[in-house]
C-alpha positions in Angstrom: -0.1 -0.2 -0.1 1.2 3.5 -1.1 2.7 5.6 2.0 0.0 8.1 1.4 -3.2 5.9 1.5 -3.0 5.5 5.5 -2.9 8.0 8.1 0.1 7.9 10.4 -1.5 7.3 13.8 1.5 8.7 15.8 1.0 11.6 13.9 -2.4 12.0 14.3 -1.9 11.9 18.2 0.2 15.1 17.9 -2.0 17.4 15.8 -3.2 19.8 18.4 -6.7 18.9 18.8 -8.1 22.3 19.2 -6.6 23.4 16.1 -8.8 25.6 14.0 -7.0 25.6 10.7 -4.4 23.0 9.6 -2.3 22.5 6.5 -1.3 18.8 5.3 1.5 19.0 2.7 1.6 16.2 0.8 -1.8 15.2 2.0 -2.0 11.9 -0.4 -5.8 10.6 -0.6 -6.5 12.4 2.4 -6.4 9.7 5.1 -4.9 11.7 7.7 -7.2 14.5 7.2 -10.1 12.2 7.5 -9.0 10.9 10.6 -8.7 14.0 12.2 -11.8 15.4 11.2 -13.5 12.7 13.2 -11.9 14.1 16.2 -12.3 18.2 15.3 -15.0 18.2 12.8 -15.0 21.9 12.8 -11.4 22.3 11.8 -10.7 23.8 8.3 -8.4 21.0 7.1 -6.3 22.4 3.8 -4.3 19.9 1.6 -1.6 20.3 -0.8 -0.8 17.3 -3.1 1.1 16.9 -6.4 -0.5 13.8 -7.5 -3.8 14.4 -9.5 -5.4 11.1 -8.6 -4.5 11.3 -5.0 -5.6 14.9 -4.8 -9.2 14.0 -6.4 -9.4 11.2 -3.9 -8.6 13.7 -0.8 -11.4 16.4 -1.7 -14.1 14.5 -0.1 -12.3 14.4 3.5 -10.6 17.7 3.4 -11.8 21.4 3.4 -10.0 22.3 0.5 -7.3 20.9 -1.5 -4.9 22.3 -3.9 -3.4 20.1 -6.6 0.1 21.2 -7.4 3.9 21.6 -6.3 4.1 23.1 -3.0 7.5 24.5 -3.6 5.9 26.6 -6.6 2.9 27.4 -4.6 3.7 27.4 -0.9 0.4 29.1 0.2 -2.2 28.5 -2.2 -5.1 29.4 0.2 -6.5 32.1 2.0 -5.4 32.0 5.9 -6.0 35.4 7.5 -5.6 34.1 10.8 -2.8 31.9 10.3 -2.3 28.3 10.5 -2.6 26.4 13.5 -0.5 23.2 12.4 1.4 22.5 9.3 2.0 18.9 8.7 5.0 17.3 6.8 4.4 13.5 6.9 7.1 12.1 5.0 7.4 14.9 2.5 10.3 17.1 3.2 12.7 14.6 2.1 11.0 14.7 -1.6 11.6 18.3 -2.0 14.4 20.2 -4.0 14.6 22.9 -1.1 12.8 21.8 2.0 14.8 24.5 4.0 13.2 27.4 2.1 9.8 25.7 2.4 10.0 25.4 6.1 11.1 29.3 6.4 8.0 30.4 3.9 5.5 28.2 5.8 6.6 29.3 9.3 5.6 32.9 8.4 2.1 31.4 7.9 1.7 30.1 11.4 -0.6 31.7 13.9 1.0 33.0 17.0 1.0 29.6 18.8 1.1 27.5 15.5 2.9 24.1 15.5 4.9 22.3 12.6 4.7 18.6 12.6 7.5 16.9 10.9 8.0 13.0 10.1 11.1 12.4 8.8 13.2 9.2 7.7 16.3 8.8 9.8 19.4 8.4 7.5 21.5 7.2 10.7 19.3 4.0 10.8 21.6 1.2 11.0 20.0 -0.4 7.8 21.7 2.2 5.6 25.0 1.3 7.1 24.1 -2.2 6.3 23.2 -1.8 2.7 26.4 0.1 2.0 28.4 -2.5 3.6 26.9 -5.2 1.5 26.7 -3.3 -1.6 22.9 -3.3 -1.7 22.2 0.5 -1.7 19.3 0.1 -4.3 16.4 2.9 -4.5 13.0 1.1 -4.2 9.3 2.1 -4.6 8.6 3.2 -1.1 10.4 3.1 2.4 13.9 4.5 3.5 15.3 4.0 -0.1 12.1 5.6 -1.8 13.5 6.5 -5.5 11.6 9.9 -4.9 13.8 10.9 -2.0 16.1 13.8 -2.9 17.4 15.0 0.5 18.3 13.0 4.0 18.4 14.3 7.3 19.8 13.2 10.6 18.0 14.1 13.9 20.7 16.9 14.2 20.2 18.4 10.7 16.5 18.3 11.3 16.6 20.0 14.3 19.0 22.7 12.7 16.6 23.0 9.8 13.6 23.8 12.0 16.0 26.4 14.2 17.0 28.1 10.8 13.1 28.6 10.0 13.0 30.5 13.5 10.9 27.5 14.9 11.2 26.4 18.6 11.7 22.9 19.4 9.1 21.2 21.6 10.0 17.6 21.1 11.1 14.8 19.1 9.8 11.4 19.1 11.8 8.3 17.6 9.7 5.6 15.7 11.9 2.6 16.1 11.5 -0.5 14.0 12.8 -4.0 14.2 14.9 -3.2 17.3 16.3 -6.9 17.5 18.0 -6.4 14.4 19.4 -3.0 15.2 20.7 -4.6 18.4 22.5 -7.5 16.6 23.9 -5.0 13.9 25.2 -2.8 16.7 26.7 -5.8 18.8 28.3 -7.0 15.4 29.8 -3.5 14.8 30.7 -2.8 18.2 34.5 -3.6 17.7 34.8 -1.2 14.7 32.6 1.4 16.2 35.3 1.5 19.2 38.2 1.6 17.1 36.6 4.9 15.5 36.1 6.2 19.0 32.0 5.9 18.9 30.1 4.3 21.9 28.1 1.3 20.9 25.2 2.4 22.9 25.3 5.9 21.8 25.3 4.9 18.4 22.4 2.3 18.9 20.4 5.2 20.3 21.2 6.9 16.9 20.5 4.0 14.6 17.5 2.4 16.0 14.7 4.9 14.9 13.7 4.5 11.5 11.6 8.0 11.5 11.4 10.6 13.8 8.2 12.9 14.6 9.4 16.3 15.3 7.1 19.1 16.9 8.1 22.7 16.7 6.2 26.0 17.4 6.4 29.6 16.3 6.7 30.6 19.7 7.7 28.9 23.0 4.8 29.1 25.4 5.6 28.4 29.4 5.8 24.3 29.6 3.0 22.9 32.2 2.4 19.4 33.5 -0.8 17.9 34.2 -0.6 14.6 36.2 -4.1 12.7 36.9 -4.9 9.8 38.6 -8.0 7.4 37.8 -10.1 5.0 39.4 -10.7 1.6 37.6 -12.5 1.9 34.5 -16.1 1.4 34.9 -18.7 2.1 32.2 -16.5 4.7 30.1 -16.7 7.3 33.0 -13.0 7.2 33.7 -12.1 7.1 30.0 -14.2 10.2 29.5 -13.6 12.1 32.6 -9.8 11.2 32.6 -8.0 9.4 29.8 -9.3 11.2 26.9 -9.1 14.8 28.3 -5.4 14.0 29.1 -4.9 12.5 25.8 -6.2 15.9 24.2 -4.2 18.1 26.5 -1.1 16.1 25.4 -1.7 17.3 21.7 -0.5 20.6 22.9 3.3 20.4 22.8 3.7 22.7 25.5 1.7 20.4 28.1 3.2 17.2 29.5 0.0 15.3 30.5 0.2 11.9 32.1 -2.1 9.4 33.9 -0.2 7.8 37.2 -0.8 6.2 40.4 -1.3 9.0 43.2 1.8 7.6 44.9 3.9 8.1 41.7 3.0 11.7 40.9 6.2 13.6 40.8 7.3 16.6 39.0 8.7 16.1 35.6 9.5 19.5 34.2 11.5 21.1 36.8 10.0 24.5 38.3 7.3 24.4 35.5 3.5 24.8 36.4 2.4 21.8 37.8 -1.4 20.5 38.3 -2.5 17.2 39.8 -6.0 16.1 39.2 -7.5 13.5 41.6 -10.0 11.4 39.9 -13.1 10.8 42.5 -10.7 10.6 45.6 -11.7 9.6 48.9 -9.9 12.1 51.0 -10.8 11.2 54.9 -9.3 11.8 58.0 -5.6 11.9 58.7 -4.7 9.6 55.8 -6.6 12.1 53.4 -4.7 15.2 54.7 -1.4 13.0 54.5 -2.1 12.4 50.9 -2.8 16.2 50.2 0.0 17.4 52.0 2.3 15.1 49.9 1.1 16.8 46.7 1.2 20.4 48.0 4.6 19.8 49.3 5.8 19.2 45.9 4.3 22.5 44.7 1.1 21.0 43.0 -2.2 22.6 42.5 -4.7 20.0 43.2 -7.8 19.6 41.7 -10.5 17.1 42.4 -12.5 15.5 39.3 -15.9 14.4 40.5 -19.2 14.0 38.5 -21.6 12.7 41.1 -23.6 14.8 43.9 -21.9 14.8 47.1 -24.8 12.9 48.4 -22.9 10.0 46.6 -20.6 10.1 49.7 -23.0 10.5 52.4 -25.2 7.6 51.1 -21.9 5.5 51.9 -21.6 6.6 55.1 -19.0 9.3 54.9 -19.6 12.6 56.8 -18.9 15.6 54.6 -17.7 17.5 57.3 -14.8 15.1 57.7 -14.2 14.8 54.0 -11.4 16.6 52.5 -12.4 15.7 48.8 -14.0 19.0 48.1 -12.6 21.6 50.9 -9.5 20.3 51.0 -8.2 20.8 47.5 -7.6 24.0 45.7 -10.4 23.5 43.0 -12.9 20.9 41.8 -13.8 20.1 38.2 -17.2 18.7 37.3 -19.5 17.7 34.2 -22.9 19.9 34.8 -23.9 23.0 36.3 -26.5 21.4 38.8 -23.2 19.4 40.2 -21.2 22.5 40.2 -24.0 24.5 42.3 -23.8 21.4 44.9 -20.0 21.3 45.2 -19.7 25.2 45.4 -21.2 24.9 49.0 -17.9 22.8 49.7 -15.5 24.8 47.5 -16.1 28.0 45.3 -13.7 27.2 42.9 -15.5 24.9 40.5 -15.1 24.8 36.7 -17.7 22.9 34.8 -16.4 20.8 31.6 -19.1 18.8 30.0 -18.6 15.4 28.8 -17.1 15.5 25.3 -16.5 13.0 22.5 -12.9 12.5 21.8 -13.5 10.9 18.2 -16.8 9.8 16.4 -16.8 6.4 15.8 -17.4 4.6 12.7 -21.0 4.0 11.5 -22.1 0.4 11.9 -25.6 0.1 12.8 -29.0 0.3 10.8 -28.0 -2.6 8.5 -31.2 -4.6 8.8 -34.1 -2.1 8.8 -36.8 -5.0 9.3 -34.8 -5.8 12.8 -33.9 -2.9 15.1 -31.7 -3.5 18.1 -32.2 -1.8 21.6 -29.3 -1.3 23.7 -29.1 -0.8 27.5 -25.7 -0.7 29.0 -25.8 1.0 32.5 -25.0 0.0 36.3 -27.1 0.5 39.5 -30.2 1.3 37.5 -32.8 -1.2 38.6 -34.9 1.5 40.5 -35.1 3.5 37.2 -35.8 0.5 34.5 -37.9 -1.6 36.8 -41.3 0.4 36.7 -40.8 0.4 32.7 -39.9 -3.4 32.2 -43.6 -4.5 31.8 -44.0 -2.0 28.7 -40.8 -3.4 27.3 -41.8 -6.8 27.5 -45.3 -6.2 26.1 -43.7 -4.4 23.1 -41.4 -7.2 22.8 -44.1 -10.0 22.8 -46.1 -7.8 20.0 -43.4 -7.2 17.6 -41.4 -10.3 17.8 -38.1 -10.4 16.2 -38.6 -7.0 14.8 -37.1 -6.2 18.1 -33.8 -7.2 19.5 -32.0 -6.5 22.8 -28.5 -6.2 23.6 -27.6 -5.7 27.2 -24.3 -5.0 28.9 -23.6 -4.9 32.5 -26.9 -5.3 34.1 -27.5 -9.0 34.4 -30.9 -8.2 36.2 -32.1 -6.0 33.3 -31.6 -9.1 30.9 -33.2 -11.7 33.2 -36.4 -9.3 33.4 -36.6 -9.2 29.5 -39.3 -11.8 28.5 -38.1 -12.4 25.0 -35.9 -14.9 23.3 -34.6 -12.1 21.1 -31.8 -11.0 23.6 -28.2 -11.3 24.1 -26.2 -10.3 27.2 -22.3 -9.2 27.8 -21.7 -8.9 31.6 -18.3 -7.3 31.2 -16.1 -5.3 28.6 -12.4 -5.0 28.8 -12.3 -1.6 27.8 -14.1 1.5 26.7 -13.7 1.0 23.0 -15.6 -2.4 23.3 -18.4 -0.7 24.8 -18.6 1.9 22.1 -18.4 -0.9 19.5 -21.4 -2.7 21.3 -23.3 0.6 21.5 -22.6 1.5 17.8 -24.3 -1.9 16.5 -27.3 -1.1 18.1 -30.2 1.2 16.6 -31.8 2.6 19.7 -30.3 3.4 22.9 -32.7 2.8 26.2 -31.8 5.8 28.8 -34.4 5.9 31.8 -33.7 8.1 34.7 -36.2 8.3 37.9 -36.8 11.9 39.1 -34.8 12.0 42.0 -32.2 14.6 43.4 -29.4 12.2 42.8 -30.2 11.5 39.0 -31.1 15.4 38.3 -27.3 15.9 39.0 -26.2 13.3 36.4 -24.8 14.1 33.0 -25.9 13.4 29.8 -22.9 10.9 29.0 -25.2 8.4 27.7 -26.9 10.5 25.2 -23.7 12.0 23.5 -22.2 8.7 23.3 -25.2 6.9 21.6 -25.4 10.1 19.5 -21.9 9.9 18.3 -22.3 6.2 17.5 -25.3 7.4 15.0 -27.8 5.4 17.7 -31.1 6.7 18.3 -31.8 8.0 22.2 -35.1 6.7 23.8 -34.6 8.6 27.1 -36.3 10.2 30.1 -36.6 13.8 30.4 -34.6 13.7 33.3 -31.2 14.9 32.5 -31.8 14.3 28.7 -34.6 16.9 28.4 -31.6 19.6 28.5 -29.8 17.9 25.6 -32.3 16.3 23.3 -34.5 17.9 21.0 -37.7 15.6 21.2 -38.5 14.0 17.8 -35.2 15.6 16.3 -32.3 14.3 18.0 -33.8 11.7 20.4 -37.4 10.5 21.5 -38.5 11.5 25.4 -41.0 9.6 27.1 -42.4 10.8 30.5 -44.3 7.5 31.6 -44.8 3.9 30.5 -47.7 4.9 28.2 -45.4 7.5 26.6 -42.2 4.7 26.2 -44.9 2.1 24.5 -45.8 4.8 21.9 -42.4 6.0 21.4 -40.7 2.5 21.0 -43.7 1.1 18.7 -43.0 4.4 16.4 -39.6 3.8 16.2 -39.9 0.3 15.1 -42.6 1.3 12.6 -40.9 3.8 11.2 -37.1 3.0 10.8 -36.2 5.4 8.1 -37.3 7.8 10.6 -35.4 6.4 13.4 -32.2 6.5 11.3 -32.7 10.4 10.6 -33.2 10.8 14.3 -29.9 9.2 14.7 -28.3 11.0 12.1 -29.3 14.3 13.5 -28.0 13.3 16.8 -24.6 12.6 15.3 -24.7 15.8 13.7 -25.4 17.6 16.9 -22.3 16.0 18.7 -20.1 16.8 15.9 -21.0 20.5 16.1 -21.3 21.1 19.6 -20.1 18.3 22.0 -16.6 17.3 20.9 -13.5 17.5 23.2 -11.7 19.2 20.8 -13.9 22.3 21.3 -12.9 22.7 25.3 -9.5 21.5 25.1 -8.3 25.2 25.2 -10.7 26.0 27.9 -9.3 23.2 30.0 -5.7 24.3 29.6 -6.5 27.9 30.2 -8.1 27.0 33.5 -5.3 25.1 34.5 -2.8 28.0 33.9 -5.0 30.4 35.6 -5.3 28.2 38.7 -1.3 28.2 38.7 -1.1 32.0 38.5 -3.5 32.2 41.4 -1.8 29.5 43.6 -1.0 31.8 46.3 -4.4 33.1 46.6 -5.6 29.9 46.3 -3.3 28.6 49.2 -4.8 31.1 51.6 -8.3 30.2 50.7 -7.7 26.5 51.1 -5.9 27.5 54.5 -9.2 29.4 55.7 -11.2 26.4 54.6 -9.3 23.5 55.7 -7.0 24.8 58.5 -6.3 21.0 59.8 -4.6 20.4 56.7 -1.9 23.0 57.6 -1.7 21.8 61.3 
């Protein structure tokens, strides 16, 4: 497969998630742009491609494509606000004068713009092996692609970026066939030592087949964000911790990592540092000790919590003995209702609604005569039990036209009086959960009207919508997100549930249109890409205010400083 027909996944991870405009130089058939669009549908994605056939194939995936020679037409687009990221994926080595192009393109970067370069490493051990064996022959692709005109070592690539007035952020080696590299260097060790070259140092240079470089027009202050995470359960840990950290890490000025709490340590010297604790139980002297350990290392401590504080009280924890909220510098949560409840314990509260990191591929509505209803939740028996008679009534009436796929809740599965059902008691990861959801056509999301439920987020809806699955939901929580009849269907009682489900089954084309509208809503409004800048700015603002926050913390929780 020609290299321009697939998207480089490692390069994709390094494109700033919140970019407004990116330029993919040598975009091929648009594979990288298509993959990035699933993460940031609002981004303007520009492509330059010299091959006419590839450029034509790229057009459906890119905002604009210019077919031509980038060295003759370095910027064939209007970019009044600049470009946030310019990508050279295995391109510069094919150009006559890559140095001049880098300097020209640097002028079009936005103030915080990034350049991404994926470059073959001419120091790779296989080059030397080929020379020694007399087999330095050009090939159709790979390191000896016959189209390569220029060669770079890591040092000369860094020099080219510096000459373009770009500030180097990081360089990520991409090793390949490391066992062969080690054997080659071991065999060459006597010759290397005779030349005064340390074999281990040479191995470090000779192992990467490529290097991915990130450089910026300016060098903002570095920041590290270290987060802890509870064991994944139902996707909440992924959505609230893993994916936001993954989004932050796409900004080359942020070092973001998920680590056990006891392993949180500063990685960037005196750089700003934020510790985000996921749903921590900070109680008594043990809780105070854990918080002191972080503050002694200079961290601003944030509690990530997306449930009502009564969640703790219901488990026998007294709020006046709890440091989870009042014992930290700030709290982040998912809804305004939760923020209001948490502000009673700590006024420093930020709301970051749950967002989708990447729109999954569409894989449902394949059999319009059979629709599958998905239920995947935990601890919801009080919500679904009053509705189960209606589900069974409809299931008996329509037979195989309605199939059920249940994840996690064995009680729900057992209560279904139909042979057309299947059950998955547990899933290994969030991606598996989303695959199961994405193969259904309707997602059932009941929530009874209780104070605890009213504080919950609409995560189940945006997950279903992202996967192009029609939501059948209670108005509790979901009425604030779903446009009834357009992006989902709401029911208020068992009778409305019966009518709504029968209508969804009777008109599958209309059901699919509802699901399409919901996916479009998420693509326009609920992508994680649209809030990553706000998250980073909030963390930086907390760091700037840390003296003030420490004083407020001392007044709010004096026992922490005893």
